[in-house]
C-alpha positions in Angstrom: 0.1 0.0 0.2 1.1 3.9 -1.0 0.8 6.8 1.3 1.5 10.4 -0.1 3.4 12.6 2.1 3.8 16.1 0.4 3.5 14.5 -3.4 5.6 11.6 -2.3 4.7 8.2 -2.8 5.7 5.7 0.4 5.3 2.2 0.1 3.8 1.4 3.9 6.6 -1.8 3.7 9.1 0.9 4.8 7.0 1.6 8.0 6.1 -1.7 9.0 9.3 -3.5 7.8 11.9 -3.9 10.9 15.3 -3.4 9.7 18.6 -2.6 11.5 21.9 -2.7 10.0 24.4 -5.9 11.3 27.3 -5.4 9.7 29.4 -8.0 11.5 26.9 -10.4 9.6 26.6 -8.9 6.5 29.6 -7.6 5.9 28.5 -4.3 4.0 26.8 -6.3 1.1 25.1 -3.6 0.1 28.3 -2.2 -1.1 29.4 -5.2 -2.5 26.3 -6.4 -4.6 26.7 -8.4 -7.7 25.3 -6.0 -10.6 26.2 -4.7 -13.8 24.6 -1.5 -12.2 26.2 0.3 -9.2 24.5 2.5 -7.1 22.6 5.3 -8.3 23.6 9.0 -8.6 21.8 12.1 -9.2 23.6 14.8 -11.5 24.2 17.3 -9.1 26.1 14.8 -7.0 28.9 14.4 -9.5 30.0 18.0 -8.8 30.1 17.3 -5.1 31.7 14.1 -5.3 34.4 16.2 -7.7 35.3 18.2 -5.3 35.8 15.7 -2.3 37.4 13.1 -4.5 41.2 14.0 -3.8 40.0 13.8 0.2 38.5 10.2 -0.6 41.4 8.8 -2.8 43.5 8.1 0.2 41.2 5.3 1.6 40.7 3.7 -1.6 42.4 0.5 -2.8 44.8 1.0 -5.7 42.6 -1.2 -7.9 39.7 1.7 -7.0 41.9 4.3 -7.8 42.9 2.7 -11.4 39.6 2.5 -12.4 38.7 6.1 -11.4 42.0 7.5 -13.2 41.3 5.3 -16.2 37.0 5.7 -16.5 36.1 7.9 -14.1 34.0 7.0 -11.4 30.5 7.0 -12.7 29.0 5.8 -15.5 25.5 6.9 -17.8 23.1 3.7 -18.7 19.7 4.0 -20.3 19.7 7.9 -19.4 20.9 7.3 -15.8 23.9 8.0 -13.7 25.3 5.3 -11.7 28.6 4.7 -9.8 31.2 2.1 -11.2 31.7 -0.8 -9.8 34.7 -3.5 -10.0 33.9 -6.2 -12.1 30.2 -5.8 -11.5 30.7 -5.9 -7.6 32.4 -3.9 -5.6 31.3 -0.2 -5.5 34.7 1.7 -6.7 34.1 4.0 -3.4 34.4 1.0 -1.2 37.6 0.1 1.2 37.4 -2.8 3.5 37.8 -2.7 7.0 38.3 -5.7 9.5 36.7 -7.4 6.7 33.7 -5.4 6.0 33.0 -3.1 2.9 32.4 0.3 4.1 32.1 3.9 2.3 35.4 5.9 1.8 33.0 9.2 1.2 31.4 8.3 4.4 34.8 7.9 6.1 36.2 11.0 5.5 33.1 13.0 6.4 33.0 11.0 9.3 36.3 12.4 10.0 35.5 15.8 9.2 37.7 16.0 6.1 34.8 16.8 3.8 31.2 17.8 3.9 29.5 15.1 1.7 28.9 12.1 3.5 27.7 9.5 0.5 25.0 9.8 -2.6 21.8 9.7 -1.3 21.0 6.0 -3.1 23.4 4.7 -0.4 22.5 6.7 2.7 18.7 5.8 1.8 19.5 2.0 1.5 17.5 -0.2 2.0 15.1 2.4 0.4 15.0 2.6 -3.2 13.8 5.9 -4.6 12.0 5.6 -8.1 10.8 8.9 -10.2 7.3 7.4 -12.0 6.6 11.4 -12.5 7.1 12.2 -8.9 9.0 10.2 -6.0 8.2 6.6 -5.3 9.8 5.0 -2.2 10.0 1.6 -1.9 11.8 -1.1 0.4 14.2 -3.2 -1.7 14.6 -6.6 -0.3 17.6 -8.8 -1.0 18.9 -11.4 0.8 22.1 -10.4 2.1 19.9 -7.7 4.2 18.5 -10.7 6.1 20.5 -10.0 9.5 19.3 -6.5 9.8 15.2 -7.8 9.5 16.5 -10.2 12.6 18.3 -7.2 14.4 15.4 -4.4 13.5 13.0 -7.4 15.0 15.1 -7.8 18.1 15.7 -4.0 18.9 12.4 -2.7 17.4 13.8 -0.1 14.6 11.7 -0.2 11.4 13.3 1.0 8.2 11.5 4.1 8.6 13.5 4.9 12.1 16.6 3.5 10.4 16.7 5.5 7.8 15.3 9.1 9.1 18.6 11.2 8.8 18.8 9.8 5.0 14.9 10.5 4.7 15.4 14.3 6.6 18.6 14.9 4.4 16.8 14.1 1.0 13.1 15.2 1.6 13.6 18.0 4.9 12.4 17.4 8.9 9.1 18.7 8.0 8.5 16.0 5.3 9.8 13.1 7.7 7.4 14.6 10.5 4.3 14.5 8.6 5.3 10.7 7.4 5.9 9.7 11.1 2.6 11.6 11.8 1.0 9.6 8.9 2.3 6.0 10.1 1.7 6.3 13.4 4.7 6.9 15.2 
């Protein structure tokens, strides 16, 4: 079922599904999913990433630096922009910490070296924002996130709560407040 918040259609699964990332168990699978498409990227994010690329490079493995130098960090397919991946798996911005895939952009942001956290599509995950003449938010179910479903159920956290920061970043605090009222939270 869909609800409408300021012309954004939201699948109610986002409000009802328990979810809390368990990186120890999933190993950052969302950053290494096998696909010929990387994470979706907004056109306005390209300039932001261009501006932080030098700060982020120091966290990247050599294979990612080489890929970015040779082909860039994003590509266009079917009129849409995507972050490049290595061998149709790892995002070019992945670095590994204790065997867990993590975002180099987010690491630089968390260390105060940049003012851009990461692309909104990555920050919103497991929510995907599709445009069908307007924003439509849906839960993207992937098997690798089963540990997050278990942890969310144990700690009583839903996707909507887990993604509060990213939803506010993308749509604003007022939108998020209206959303939480609409879902009875």
